[in-house]
VEXBA-216148 format. One record per atom (N, C-alpha, C): residue number from 1; atom name; x, y, z. Coordinates in nm, 2 decimals, padded with zeros to 4 digits. Each point is the difference from the previous one (the first is absolute). Layout:
<pts>
NUM,CA,X,Y,Z
...
</pts>
This chain:
<pts>
1,N,05.86,10.11,04.89
1,CA,00.01,-00.11,-00.08
1,C,00.14,00.00,-00.08
2,N,00.06,-00.12,-00.02
2,CA,00.13,00.00,-00.06
2,C,-00.01,-00.09,-00.13
3,N,00.04,00.05,-00.11
3,CA,00.01,-00.07,-00.12
3,C,00.12,-00.10,00.01
4,N,00.01,-00.09,-00.09
4,CA,00.11,-00.10,00.00
4,C,00.13,00.06,00.00
5,N,00.02,00.11,-00.08
5,CA,00.13,00.06,-00.01
5,C,00.05,00.06,00.13
6,N,-00.08,00.03,00.09
6,CA,00.04,00.07,00.13
6,C,-00.03,-00.08,00.12
7,N,-00.05,-00.12,-00.01
7,CA,-00.04,-00.08,00.11
7,C,00.12,-00.03,00.10
8,N,00.12,00.00,-00.05
8,CA,00.11,-00.03,00.08
8,C,00.03,00.12,00.10
9,N,-00.06,00.12,-00.03
9,CA,00.03,00.11,00.08
9,C,-00.11,00.02,00.11
10,N,-00.10,-00.09,00.00
10,CA,-00.11,00.01,00.09
10,C,00.05,00.00,00.15
11,N,00.08,-00.10,00.03
11,CA,00.05,-00.02,00.14
11,C,00.07,00.13,00.05
12,N,00.09,00.05,-00.08
12,CA,00.08,00.12,00.04
12,C,-00.09,00.12,00.02
13,N,-00.09,00.02,-00.10
13,CA,-00.09,00.11,00.01
13,C,-00.09,-00.01,00.12
14,N,-00.05,-00.12,00.03
14,CA,-00.09,-00.03,00.11
14,C,00.07,00.03,00.13
15,N,00.12,-00.04,00.02
15,CA,00.08,00.03,00.12
15,C,00.02,00.15,00.02
16,N,00.03,00.06,-00.11
16,CA,00.02,00.15,00.01
16,C,-00.13,00.07,00.04
17,N,-00.12,-00.05,-00.05
17,CA,-00.12,00.06,00.03
17,C,-00.03,-00.02,00.15
18,N,00.03,-00.11,00.06
18,CA,-00.02,-00.03,00.14
18,C,00.08,00.10,00.08
19,N,00.11,00.04,-00.04
19,CA,00.08,00.10,00.07
19,C,-00.06,00.14,-00.01
20,N,-00.04,00.04,-00.12
20,CA,-00.05,00.13,-00.03
20,C,-00.14,00.03,00.05
21,N,-00.09,-00.10,-00.01
21,CA,-00.14,00.02,00.03
21,C,-00.03,-00.03,00.14
22,N,00.03,00.09,00.09
22,CA,-00.03,-00.02,00.14
22,C,-00.15,00.02,00.02
23,N,-00.06,-00.09,00.07
23,CA,-00.15,00.00,00.02
23,C,-00.08,-00.07,-00.11
24,N,00.07,-00.08,-00.08
24,CA,-00.06,-00.08,-00.10
24,C,00.05,-00.15,00.01
25,N,-00.09,-00.09,-00.04
25,CA,00.04,-00.14,-00.01
25,C,00.04,-00.03,-00.14
26,N,00.12,-00.05,-00.02
26,CA,00.05,-00.03,-00.14
26,C,00.01,-00.15,-00.01
27,N,-00.08,-00.06,-00.09
27,CA,00.00,-00.15,-00.01
27,C,00.06,-00.04,-00.14
28,N,00.11,-00.07,00.00
28,CA,00.07,-00.04,-00.12
28,C,-00.05,-00.15,-00.03
29,N,-00.07,-00.02,-00.10
29,CA,-00.05,-00.13,-00.03
29,C,00.11,-00.09,-00.04
30,N,00.00,-00.13,00.04
30,CA,00.10,-00.09,-00.04
30,C,-00.02,-00.07,-00.13
31,N,-00.13,00.00,-00.04
31,CA,-00.03,-00.06,-00.13
31,C,-00.06,00.10,-00.10
32,N,-00.10,00.08,00.04
32,CA,-00.06,00.09,-00.09
32,C,00.10,00.12,-00.03
33,N,00.00,00.05,-00.12
33,CA,00.09,00.11,-00.03
33,C,-00.05,00.14,00.05
34,N,-00.01,00.01,00.13
34,CA,-00.06,00.13,00.05
34,C,00.05,00.03,00.14
35,N,-00.01,00.12,00.04
35,CA,00.02,00.05,00.13
35,C,-00.13,00.07,00.05
36,N,-00.05,-00.03,00.12
36,CA,-00.12,00.06,00.05
36,C,00.04,00.10,00.11
37,N,-00.06,00.12,00.00
37,CA,00.03,00.10,00.10
37,C,-00.14,00.04,00.06
38,N,00.00,-00.01,00.14
38,CA,-00.12,00.03,00.07
38,C,00.03,00.10,00.11
39,N,-00.09,00.10,00.01
39,CA,00.01,00.10,00.11
39,C,-00.02,-00.07,00.13
40,N,00.08,00.05,00.10
40,CA,-00.02,-00.05,00.14
40,C,-00.03,00.11,00.09
41,N,-00.06,-00.03,00.12
41,CA,-00.02,00.10,00.10
41,C,00.13,00.06,00.05
42,N,00.00,00.13,00.03
42,CA,00.13,00.06,00.04
42,C,00.01,00.01,00.15
43,N,00.12,00.01,00.05
43,CA,00.02,00.02,00.15
43,C,-00.07,00.11,00.05
44,N,-00.01,00.11,-00.07
44,CA,-00.07,00.12,00.05
44,C,-00.15,-00.02,00.01
45,N,-00.05,-00.08,-00.10
45,CA,-00.15,-00.03,00.01
45,C,-00.03,-00.09,00.12
46,N,00.09,-00.09,00.03
46,CA,-00.02,-00.08,00.12
46,C,00.02,00.08,00.13
47,N,00.10,00.09,00.00
47,CA,00.01,00.08,00.12
47,C,-00.11,00.09,00.02
48,N,-00.06,00.06,-00.11
48,CA,-00.11,00.09,00.01
48,C,-00.13,-00.07,00.05
49,N,00.00,-00.14,-00.03
49,CA,-00.12,-00.08,00.04
49,C,00.03,-00.10,00.11
50,N,00.10,00.03,00.08
50,CA,00.05,-00.10,00.10
50,C,-00.11,-00.03,00.10
51,N,-00.09,00.09,00.04
51,CA,-00.11,-00.02,00.09
51,C,-00.10,-00.10,-00.06
52,N,-00.02,00.02,-00.13
52,CA,-00.09,-00.09,-00.07
52,C,00.05,-00.15,00.00
53,N,00.12,-00.01,-00.04
53,CA,00.06,-00.14,00.00
53,C,00.01,-00.06,00.14
54,N,00.03,00.08,00.10
54,CA,00.00,-00.05,00.13
54,C,-00.14,-00.05,00.04
55,N,-00.10,00.07,-00.03
55,CA,-00.14,-00.04,00.03
55,C,-00.03,-00.13,-00.07
56,N,00.04,-00.01,-00.13
56,CA,-00.03,-00.12,-00.08
56,C,00.07,-00.12,00.07
57,N,00.12,00.02,00.05
57,CA,00.07,-00.11,00.07
57,C,-00.08,-00.04,00.12
58,N,-00.05,00.09,00.08
58,CA,-00.08,-00.03,00.12
58,C,-00.13,-00.07,-00.04
59,N,-00.06,00.05,-00.10
59,CA,-00.13,-00.07,-00.05
59,C,00.03,-00.14,-00.04
60,N,00.11,-00.02,-00.07
60,CA,00.04,-00.13,-00.05
60,C,00.02,-00.10,00.12
61,N,00.07,00.05,00.10
61,CA,00.02,-00.09,00.11
61,C,-00.13,-00.03,00.08
62,N,-00.08,00.10,00.01
62,CA,-00.13,-00.03,00.08
62,C,-00.09,-00.09,-00.08
63,N,-00.02,00.02,-00.13
63,CA,-00.09,-00.08,-00.08
63,C,00.06,-00.14,-00.01
64,N,00.13,-00.02,-00.02
64,CA,00.06,-00.13,-00.01
64,C,-00.02,-00.08,00.12
65,N,00.01,00.06,00.12
65,CA,-00.02,-00.07,00.12
65,C,-00.14,-00.04,00.02
66,N,-00.10,00.09,-00.03
66,CA,-00.14,-00.03,00.01
66,C,-00.04,-00.11,-00.09
67,N,00.04,00.00,-00.13
67,CA,-00.04,-00.11,-00.09
67,C,00.06,-00.13,00.04
68,N,00.13,00.00,00.05
68,CA,00.06,-00.13,00.03
68,C,-00.07,-00.07,00.12
69,N,-00.04,00.08,00.10
69,CA,-00.07,-00.06,00.11
69,C,-00.14,-00.04,-00.03
70,N,-00.07,00.07,-00.09
70,CA,-00.13,-00.04,-00.05
70,C,00.01,-00.14,-00.07
71,N,00.11,-00.02,-00.07
71,CA,00.02,-00.13,-00.07
71,C,00.03,-00.10,00.10
72,N,00.08,00.03,00.10
72,CA,00.04,-00.10,00.10
72,C,-00.13,-00.04,00.08
73,N,-00.09,00.09,00.03
73,CA,-00.13,-00.03,00.06
73,C,-00.09,-00.08,-00.08
74,N,-00.01,00.03,-00.13
74,CA,-00.09,-00.07,-00.09
74,C,00.05,-00.15,-00.02
75,N,00.13,-00.02,-00.01
75,CA,00.05,-00.13,-00.02
75,C,00.03,-00.08,00.13
76,N,-00.02,00.07,00.11
76,CA,00.02,-00.05,00.13
76,C,00.14,-00.05,00.02
77,N,00.10,00.08,-00.04
77,CA,00.14,-00.04,00.00
77,C,00.06,00.03,00.14
78,N,00.09,-00.08,00.04
78,CA,00.08,00.02,00.12
78,C,00.13,00.07,-00.05
79,N,-00.01,00.14,00.00
79,CA,00.11,00.08,-00.06
79,C,00.13,-00.01,00.08
80,N,00.11,-00.03,-00.06
80,CA,00.13,00.01,00.06
80,C,00.04,00.14,-00.01
81,N,-00.02,00.08,00.11
81,CA,00.02,00.14,00.00
81,C,00.15,00.04,-00.02
82,N,00.09,-00.09,00.04
82,CA,00.14,00.03,-00.02
82,C,00.05,-00.03,-00.14
83,N,-00.07,-00.09,-00.07
83,CA,00.04,-00.04,-00.13
83,C,-00.13,-00.03,-00.08
84,N,-00.08,00.10,-00.04
84,CA,-00.13,-00.03,-00.07
84,C,00.02,-00.09,-00.13
85,N,00.11,00.01,-00.06
85,CA,00.03,-00.08,-00.12
85,C,-00.03,-00.15,00.03
86,N,00.03,-00.05,00.12
86,CA,-00.02,-00.14,00.03
86,C,-00.15,-00.04,-00.01
87,N,-00.08,00.09,00.05
87,CA,-00.15,-00.02,00.00
87,C,-00.05,00.00,-00.15
88,N,00.05,00.10,-00.07
88,CA,-00.06,00.02,-00.14
88,C,00.06,-00.10,-00.10
89,N,00.12,-00.06,00.03
89,CA,00.06,-00.10,-00.08
89,C,-00.10,-00.12,-00.01
90,N,-00.07,-00.03,00.11
90,CA,-00.09,-00.11,00.00
90,C,-00.11,00.01,-00.10
91,N,-00.04,00.13,-00.02
91,CA,-00.11,00.03,-00.10
91,C,00.03,-00.04,-00.14
92,N,00.13,00.01,-00.03
92,CA,00.05,-00.03,-00.14
92,C,-00.02,-00.14,-00.04
93,N,-00.03,-00.09,00.10
93,CA,-00.02,-00.14,-00.03
93,C,-00.14,-00.04,-00.04
94,N,-00.09,00.09,00.01
94,CA,-00.14,-00.03,-00.03
94,C,-00.07,00.12,-00.06
95,N,-00.14,-00.02,-00.01
95,CA,-00.08,00.11,-00.06
95,C,-00.01,00.13,00.07
96,N,00.05,00.00,00.12
96,CA,-00.01,00.12,00.08
96,C,00.10,00.11,-00.03
97,N,00.09,-00.03,-00.10
97,CA,00.10,00.10,-00.04
97,C,-00.06,00.12,-00.07
98,N,-00.12,-00.01,-00.04
98,CA,-00.07,00.12,-00.06
98,C,-00.15,-00.02,00.02
99,N,-00.06,00.12,00.00
99,CA,-00.15,00.00,00.03
99,C,-00.04,00.14,00.03
100,N,-00.11,00.02,00.08
100,CA,-00.06,00.13,00.02
100,C,-00.02,00.02,00.15
101,N,00.02,00.12,00.05
101,CA,-00.02,00.04,00.14
101,C,-00.06,00.14,00.00
102,N,-00.12,00.02,00.05
102,CA,-00.06,00.13,00.02
102,C,00.02,00.10,-00.12
103,N,-00.04,-00.04,-00.12
103,CA,00.01,00.09,-00.11
103,C,00.14,00.01,-00.07
104,N,00.09,-00.09,00.04
104,CA,00.13,00.00,-00.06
104,C,00.04,-00.14,-00.05
105,N,00.06,-00.01,-00.12
105,CA,00.06,-00.12,-00.04
105,C,00.14,-00.01,00.06
106,N,00.04,-00.11,00.04
106,CA,00.14,-00.02,00.06
106,C,00.07,-00.12,-00.07
107,N,00.13,00.01,00.00
107,CA,00.08,-00.11,-00.05
107,C,00.14,00.00,00.07
108,N,00.04,-00.11,00.05
108,CA,00.13,-00.02,00.06
108,C,00.10,-00.04,-00.10
109,N,00.12,00.08,00.00
109,CA,00.10,-00.03,-00.09
109,C,00.13,00.05,00.06
110,N,00.11,-00.07,-00.03
110,CA,00.13,00.05,00.04
110,C,00.01,00.04,00.15
111,N,00.04,00.12,00.03
111,CA,00.01,00.05,00.14
111,C,-00.12,00.09,00.03
112,N,-00.10,-00.01,-00.08
112,CA,-00.12,00.10,00.02
112,C,-00.13,-00.07,-00.01
113,N,-00.10,00.07,00.05
113,CA,-00.14,-00.04,-00.02
113,C,-00.06,00.12,-00.07
114,N,-00.04,-00.01,-00.12
114,CA,-00.06,00.11,-00.08
114,C,-00.15,00.01,00.02
115,N,-00.05,00.13,00.00
115,CA,-00.14,00.02,00.01
115,C,-00.04,00.10,-00.11
116,N,-00.11,-00.02,-00.07
116,CA,-00.06,00.09,-00.09
116,C,-00.14,00.03,00.03
117,N,-00.04,00.12,00.02
117,CA,-00.14,00.03,00.03
117,C,-00.09,-00.02,-00.12
118,N,-00.10,-00.09,00.02
118,CA,-00.08,-00.04,-00.12
118,C,-00.07,00.12,-00.06
119,N,-00.04,00.10,00.08
119,CA,-00.08,00.11,-00.06
119,C,00.09,00.11,-00.05
120,N,00.10,00.05,00.09
120,CA,00.08,00.11,-00.04
120,C,00.13,-00.03,-00.08
121,N,00.04,-00.13,00.01
121,CA,00.12,-00.05,-00.06
121,C,00.13,00.05,00.07
122,N,-00.02,00.05,00.12
122,CA,00.12,00.04,00.08
122,C,00.08,-00.12,00.03
123,N,00.13,00.01,-00.01
123,CA,00.10,-00.11,00.01
123,C,00.09,00.02,00.12
124,N,00.03,-00.11,00.07
124,CA,00.10,00.01,00.11
124,C,00.06,-00.14,00.02
125,N,00.13,00.00,00.02
125,CA,00.07,-00.12,00.03
125,C,00.06,00.00,00.14
126,N,-00.05,-00.10,00.08
126,CA,00.04,00.00,00.14
126,C,00.11,-00.09,00.02
127,N,00.12,00.05,00.06
127,CA,00.12,-00.08,00.02
127,C,-00.02,-00.10,00.11
128,N,00.06,-00.12,-00.01
128,CA,-00.01,-00.11,00.10
128,C,00.13,-00.04,00.06
129,N,00.11,00.08,-00.02
129,CA,00.13,-00.04,00.05
129,C,00.06,00.11,00.09
130,N,-00.09,00.08,00.07
130,CA,00.05,00.10,00.09
130,C,-00.07,-00.01,00.13
131,N,-00.03,-00.12,00.04
131,CA,-00.07,-00.02,00.13
131,C,-00.14,00.07,-00.01
132,N,-00.04,00.08,00.10
132,CA,-00.12,00.07,00.00
132,C,00.01,00.14,-00.06
133,N,00.10,00.03,-00.07
133,CA,00.02,00.12,-00.08
133,C,-00.05,-00.02,-00.14
134,N,-00.12,00.05,-00.03
134,CA,-00.06,-00.02,-00.13
134,C,00.00,00.12,-00.09
135,N,00.09,00.09,00.02
135,CA,00.01,00.13,-00.07
135,C,00.12,00.01,-00.09
136,N,00.07,-00.11,-00.04
136,CA,00.11,00.00,-00.09
136,C,-00.04,00.06,-00.13
137,N,00.08,00.10,-00.05
137,CA,-00.04,00.07,-00.12
137,C,00.09,-00.05,-00.12
138,N,-00.04,-00.11,-00.06
138,CA,00.07,-00.04,-00.12
138,C,-00.03,00.11,-00.11
139,N,00.11,00.04,-00.07
139,CA,-00.02,00.12,-00.09
139,C,-00.12,-00.02,-00.10
140,N,00.00,-00.12,-00.07
140,CA,-00.11,-00.02,-00.10
140,C,-00.13,-00.01,00.07
141,N,-00.01,-00.07,00.10
141,CA,-00.13,-00.02,00.07
141,C,-00.05,00.13,00.06
142,N,00.09,00.08,00.05
142,CA,-00.04,00.13,00.06
142,C,-00.05,00.09,-00.10
143,N,00.06,00.01,-00.12
143,CA,-00.05,00.08,-00.11
143,C,-00.14,-00.04,-00.04
144,N,-00.02,-00.13,-00.02
144,CA,-00.13,-00.06,-00.04
144,C,-00.11,00.04,00.10
145,N,00.04,-00.01,00.13
145,CA,-00.10,00.04,00.11
145,C,-00.04,00.14,-00.01
146,N,00.10,00.09,-00.02
146,CA,-00.03,00.14,-00.01
146,C,-00.09,00.03,-00.12
147,N,00.03,-00.05,-00.11
147,CA,-00.07,00.03,-00.13
147,C,-00.14,-00.07,00.00
148,N,-00.02,-00.10,00.08
148,CA,-00.13,-00.07,00.00
148,C,-00.09,00.04,00.12
149,N,00.04,00.09,00.08
149,CA,-00.08,00.04,00.12
149,C,-00.09,00.12,-00.04
150,N,-00.13,-00.02,00.00
150,CA,-00.09,00.10,-00.04
150,C,00.01,00.14,00.07
151,N,00.03,00.00,00.13
151,CA,00.00,00.12,00.08
151,C,00.12,00.09,-00.04
152,N,00.10,-00.05,-00.06
152,CA,00.12,00.07,-00.04
152,C,-00.02,00.08,-00.13
153,N,-00.11,-00.03,-00.08
153,CA,-00.02,00.05,-00.13
153,C,-00.07,00.14,00.01
154,N,00.05,00.09,-00.09
154,CA,00.12,00.00,-00.08
154,C,00.13,00.00,00.08
155,N,00.10,-00.07,-00.05
155,CA,00.13,00.00,00.08
155,C,00.06,00.14,-00.01
156,N,00.06,00.04,00.11
156,CA,00.07,00.14,00.00
156,C,00.12,00.00,-00.09
157,N,00.05,-00.12,-00.03
157,CA,00.12,-00.01,-00.09
157,C,-00.01,-00.13,-00.07
158,N,00.04,00.00,-00.13
158,CA,-00.01,-00.12,-00.08
158,C,00.10,-00.10,00.03
159,N,-00.04,-00.13,00.00
159,CA,00.10,-00.11,00.00
159,C,00.00,-00.06,-00.14
160,N,00.12,00.01,-00.06
160,CA,00.01,-00.04,-00.14
160,C,00.03,-00.15,-00.01
161,N,00.11,-00.05,00.06
161,CA,00.04,-00.14,-00.01
161,C,-00.01,-00.06,00.14
162,N,-00.09,-00.10,00.02
162,CA,-00.03,-00.05,00.13
162,C,00.13,-00.04,00.08
163,N,00.08,-00.09,-00.05
163,CA,00.12,-00.04,00.07
163,C,00.10,00.11,00.02
164,N,00.04,00.06,-00.11
164,CA,00.11,00.10,00.00
164,C,-00.04,00.12,00.08
165,N,-00.12,00.04,-00.01
165,CA,-00.04,00.12,00.08
165,C,-00.02,-00.04,00.15
166,N,-00.04,-00.13,00.02
166,CA,-00.01,-00.05,00.14
166,C,00.13,00.00,00.07
167,N,00.10,-00.04,-00.08
167,CA,00.14,00.00,00.06
167,C,00.04,00.14,00.04
168,N,-00.02,00.10,-00.09
168,CA,00.03,00.14,00.02
168,C,-00.07,00.05,00.12
169,N,-00.13,-00.03,00.01
169,CA,-00.08,00.05,00.12
169,C,00.06,-00.06,00.13
170,N,00.03,-00.13,00.00
170,CA,00.05,-00.06,00.12
170,C,00.14,00.06,00.04
171,N,00.09,00.02,-00.10
171,CA,00.13,00.05,00.02
171,C,00.00,00.14,00.06
172,N,-00.09,00.08,-00.06
172,CA,-00.01,00.14,00.04
172,C,-00.06,00.01,00.14
173,N,-00.10,-00.07,00.02
173,CA,-00.07,00.00,00.13
173,C,00.10,-00.05,00.11
174,N,00.08,-00.10,-00.03
174,CA,00.11,-00.04,00.09
174,C,00.09,00.11,00.04
175,N,00.04,00.08,-00.10
175,CA,00.09,00.11,00.02
175,C,-00.06,00.11,00.09
176,N,-00.13,00.01,-00.02
176,CA,-00.08,00.10,00.07
176,C,-00.03,-00.04,00.15
177,N,00.03,-00.13,00.02
177,CA,-00.03,-00.05,00.14
177,C,-00.15,-00.04,00.02
178,N,-00.08,00.00,-00.11
178,CA,-00.14,-00.03,00.01
178,C,-00.02,-00.15,00.00
179,N,00.09,-00.07,-00.07
179,CA,00.00,-00.15,-00.01
179,C,00.13,-00.05,00.06
180,N,00.00,-00.13,00.05
180,CA,00.12,-00.06,00.05
180,C,00.00,-00.15,-00.04
181,N,00.12,-00.06,00.00
181,CA,00.02,-00.14,-00.03
181,C,-00.02,-00.08,00.12
182,N,-00.05,-00.12,-00.02
182,CA,-00.02,-00.10,00.10
182,C,00.05,-00.14,-00.05
183,N,00.04,-00.08,00.10
183,CA,00.05,-00.13,-00.03
183,C,-00.12,-00.10,-00.03
184,N,00.03,-00.11,-00.05
184,CA,-00.11,-00.10,-00.03
184,C,00.03,-00.13,00.08
185,N,-00.11,-00.08,00.00
185,CA,00.02,-00.14,00.05
185,C,00.10,-00.08,-00.08
186,N,00.01,00.04,-00.13
186,CA,00.09,-00.07,-00.10
186,C,00.13,00.07,-00.01
187,N,00.11,-00.08,00.00
187,CA,00.13,00.05,-00.01
187,C,00.03,00.08,-00.13
188,N,00.08,00.11,00.01
188,CA,00.04,00.08,-00.12
188,C,-00.13,00.06,-00.07
189,N,-00.10,00.03,00.08
189,CA,-00.12,00.06,-00.05
189,C,-00.04,00.11,00.09
190,N,-00.03,00.12,-00.05
190,CA,-00.05,00.11,00.09
190,C,-00.12,00.06,-00.06
191,N,-00.07,00.08,00.08
191,CA,-00.11,00.08,-00.05
191,C,00.01,00.14,00.03
192,N,-00.10,00.08,-00.05
192,CA,-00.01,00.14,00.02
192,C,-00.14,00.04,00.05
193,N,00.00,00.07,00.11
193,CA,-00.13,00.03,00.07
193,C,00.00,00.15,00.04
194,N,-00.12,00.05,00.02
194,CA,-00.01,00.14,00.05
194,C,00.06,00.01,00.14
195,N,00.07,00.10,00.02
195,CA,00.07,00.02,00.13
195,C,-00.10,00.02,00.12
196,N,-00.10,00.09,-00.03
196,CA,-00.09,00.03,00.11
196,C,-00.11,-00.11,00.01
197,N,00.03,-00.10,00.09
197,CA,-00.09,-00.11,00.01
197,C,00.03,-00.06,00.14
198,N,-00.09,-00.09,00.04
198,CA,00.03,-00.08,00.12
198,C,00.09,-00.12,-00.04
199,N,00.12,00.00,00.05
199,CA,00.10,-00.10,-00.04
199,C,-00.03,-00.14,00.06
200,N,00.03,-00.10,-00.07
200,CA,-00.01,-00.14,00.05
200,C,00.13,-00.07,-00.02
201,N,00.02,-00.10,00.09
201,CA,00.12,-00.08,-00.01
201,C,-00.01,-00.10,-00.12
202,N,00.11,-00.01,-00.07
202,CA,00.01,-00.10,-00.11
202,C,00.12,-00.09,00.03
203,N,-00.04,-00.13,00.01
203,CA,00.11,-00.10,00.03
203,C,00.07,-00.04,-00.13
204,N,00.13,-00.02,00.00
204,CA,00.08,-00.04,-00.11
204,C,-00.03,-00.15,-00.02
205,N,00.05,-00.05,-00.12
205,CA,-00.02,-00.14,-00.03
205,C,00.08,-00.09,00.10
206,N,00.12,00.06,00.05
206,CA,00.08,-00.07,00.09
206,C,-00.07,-00.02,00.14
207,N,-00.07,00.11,00.04
207,CA,-00.08,-00.01,00.12
207,C,-00.12,-00.10,-00.01
208,N,-00.06,00.00,-00.12
208,CA,-00.11,-00.09,-00.02
208,C,00.05,-00.14,-00.01
209,N,00.11,-00.02,-00.07
209,CA,00.05,-00.14,-00.01
209,C,00.04,-00.06,00.14
210,N,00.06,00.09,00.08
210,CA,00.03,-00.04,00.14
210,C,-00.12,-00.04,00.08
211,N,-00.10,00.09,-00.02
211,CA,-00.13,-00.02,00.08
211,C,-00.06,-00.14,-00.04
212,N,-00.01,-00.02,-00.13
212,CA,-00.06,-00.12,-00.05
212,C,00.08,-00.13,00.03
213,N,00.13,00.01,00.01
213,CA,00.08,-00.11,00.04
213,C,-00.02,-00.03,00.14
214,N,-00.02,00.10,00.09
214,CA,-00.03,-00.03,00.14
214,C,-00.13,-00.07,00.01
215,N,-00.10,00.05,-00.08
215,CA,-00.13,-00.06,00.01
215,C,00.00,-00.15,-00.05
216,N,00.08,-00.02,-00.10
216,CA,00.01,-00.14,-00.06
216,C,00.07,-00.09,00.10
217,N,00.09,00.05,00.08
217,CA,00.07,-00.08,00.10
217,C,-00.10,-00.05,00.10
218,N,-00.09,00.09,00.04
218,CA,-00.10,-00.04,00.10
218,C,-00.10,-00.10,-00.05
219,N,-00.03,00.00,-00.13
219,CA,-00.10,-00.09,-00.06
219,C,00.07,-00.12,-00.07
220,N,00.13,00.00,00.00
220,CA,00.08,-00.11,-00.07
220,C,-00.03,-00.01,-00.15
221,N,-00.01,00.12,-00.06
221,CA,-00.02,00.01,-00.15
221,C,00.14,00.01,-00.06
222,N,00.00,-00.03,-00.14
222,CA,00.13,00.02,-00.07
222,C,00.05,00.14,00.01
223,N,00.13,00.02,-00.01
223,CA,00.06,00.13,00.01
223,C,-00.07,00.10,-00.11
224,N,-00.04,00.12,00.05
224,CA,-00.06,00.09,-00.09
224,C,00.10,00.07,-00.09
225,N,-00.02,00.01,-00.13
225,CA,00.09,00.08,-00.09
225,C,-00.08,00.11,-00.06
226,N,00.03,00.13,00.04
226,CA,-00.08,00.11,-00.05
226,C,00.00,00.01,-00.15
227,N,00.11,-00.01,-00.07
227,CA,00.01,00.01,-00.14
227,C,-00.08,-00.11,-00.08
228,N,00.01,-00.12,00.06
228,CA,-00.08,-00.10,-00.06
228,C,-00.15,00.02,00.01
229,N,-00.04,00.06,00.12
229,CA,-00.14,00.03,00.03
229,C,-00.04,00.11,-00.10
230,N,00.08,00.09,-00.03
230,CA,-00.03,00.11,-00.10
230,C,00.00,-00.05,-00.14
231,N,00.04,-00.12,-00.03
231,CA,00.00,-00.05,-00.13
231,C,00.12,00.04,-00.08
232,N,00.10,00.05,00.07
232,CA,00.12,00.05,-00.07
232,C,00.12,-00.10,00.01
233,N,-00.03,-00.11,00.06
233,CA,00.11,-00.10,00.01
233,C,-00.07,-00.14,00.01
234,N,00.06,-00.10,-00.07
234,CA,-00.06,-00.13,00.01
234,C,00.06,-00.08,00.12
</pts>
């Protein structure tokens, strides 16, 4: 905490702490007269538990795929397997954007369909912009999944800050070769998945736009615009 007489030094002190405190998150408030310091997971802790995090990633991928297809079956959706986002965008226009499926609450938002187990409170966010690859490990969502999964408790290593630790886990697992980056259906967007998996093809937005344009030519529909379809351009 900084009294008025030394508030002007807060920024400089905070920047210095960010340099000195390796393995900690240093937050310099823009309005409140304070700096917050939080312990983060270390690279060594991640390396020592790499098999655990690899299994978590495999479980995430398997459960995400299972839940998504259960929802597809329940709602009788004609899933666009090359671009699932197209199918789930339609749900945002009516009451089907959230509900229940086999003991889970679900809700469609952004690039994901979230699921929360009604009984155990386990959480998982299934990505919709990687074709049939449903194992993208968003740092925050991956941490929430690990911490909310009953069979992992007690955790072999503590996760302190969901997003910041999730980033560190992903970066270290990438260096170890346990995780790898993948491209997305959406331009300038990539994901991170477990390396040891059955790989699937992911079409880029350019491939999808070309495919839809060819389909529209055959049906004499107006020219398809991928970004307008995504709601990112008028």
